[in-house]
N, C-alpha and C positions, 0 to 999 in steps of 0.2 A: 158658430163659435165666435166669429167677429162680432155678430149682432149682440151676443150676450156681454161681451167686453164693453161695447159702446153703451149698452143699457146700464152697465155697472158705473161707468164713468160720467155719464150724462148728468145725473143729479149734482155731482161735485162741480162740474163746468157751469151748470146753470146758477148754482149758488155763488160761485166766484164771480160770475158775471153781474149778478144782481148786487153783490156787495161792492164791486168796483164802481158801479153806477151810483150807488147810495153815497159812497165817499166822495166822488167827484162832482156831485150835484151841488148847485148853489144852495144858499140858506133856504130855510123853510118858506113855504108860500105865505104864512102870516107876516113875515118880515119883508117879503117882496110883492105882496099882493097889489099894491099901488106903487109901481115903479116910478119914482119922481125923476125929473130931468137930472142928468149927470153933471157933476162939476166939470169945469174946463180941464182938458187933458193934462195941461201943464201943472195945474194945481194938484191933481191926483198924483203925478209923477213926483212932486215934492213930498206929499204925504207918504207915498210908498217908500221913499228913501228914508224918511224919519222913523217909520214904524217897522221896517223890515227886520231890525234887530230884536224885535219883541217876540217873534214866533219862529217855528220851524215845523217840518213835518212830524216831529216827535211831540209837538205841542208847544207850550210856552217856554220861552227862554228867560222870562222874568216873571216875578210874582205880580200879577195884574188883578186889580179889583173887578169883581163881577158886577155888571150893571144891574142896579136895583132901583127902581123898576126899569125894565127894557124900554127904550124909546119906541113910540108907535111908528109903524112903517111909513105912514103918510108924512111924518115930521123929518124923514131922512132924505138926503140926496141919494142918488143911485149907488149901488155897491160896486167897489173896485177889488178885483182879486189881488191879495197880498202875497199868498203862498199857496202851494198845493201839496197834496199828500205824497207827491213823487212816487218812488218805488217802495216806500215804507208800508208794510202791511199794517192795517189798522192805523194808518197815519192821519194827520189832521190837515185840513185845508182852512184858510183864513181869508176874510174880506174886510175891507174898510167901509165904513158908512159915516157920513157927516150929518149932524143934526142941523137943519135949515136955520132955525131961530138963534141958536147959540154958537154955531160953528164948532161944537165939540165933537170929537172923533170917537167912534166905537169900533172895536174889533170883534167880528163874528167868527167863531170857531166851530167847525163841524167835522166830525170824524170819530176815531176810536172804534172799538169793537162794535158798539151799538149805534154809531152814527149820530151821537148826541150833539146838540147845538147849544153853544153857550155864548153870551154876549159879555164883553169886557169893556169897561170904561166908566165914565167918560174921561177923555184925555184932551189936553190942550194941543192944538195942531202944531204949535211951535216946539213944544217940549217932548212930544212923543212919549215913550215909556221910560226914559232915562232916569227918572227919579225912582223907579221900581227896582227892588232888589233883584239881582241875578239869581237864577235857580242853578245850583251846582249839579252837574251831571252825576248820575249814580256810579259808584265804583263797585266793581265786582272782585271778590277775593276768592281764590281757589286754594284755601288752606294756609296761606301766609298773611303777612300784613298787606293791607290795601295801600298802595303808594301812588 
């Protein structure tokens, strides 16, 4: 009896474990295949402070341009974690990458239901995403006016 209950729950547990690994893993191997030397820690701390307002576990807080084309992995300094998915189911994790030749900054987002990866940017390191419009949170109404 206990064995049948374990067999019934086991596939769900395995699926949940695989999903949590997919969401918390760093960006794709294509972007990280040649991990270049990292920027100095103090420089990353400044960049993280400037770009933290751009993202959240729910996704983007601002309307950010998608990078077209994405910069090649060998042109970037190492990635620095910007945010993680936290306890949000199907949440998003974000990383910062800096292009060596131009010093432009990119935000790499991974997560959601399918674990999709999207690269946003480029941004000036000093400006962050302050010039991008804020995304208004969704409002839910249960029969009356949404206020």
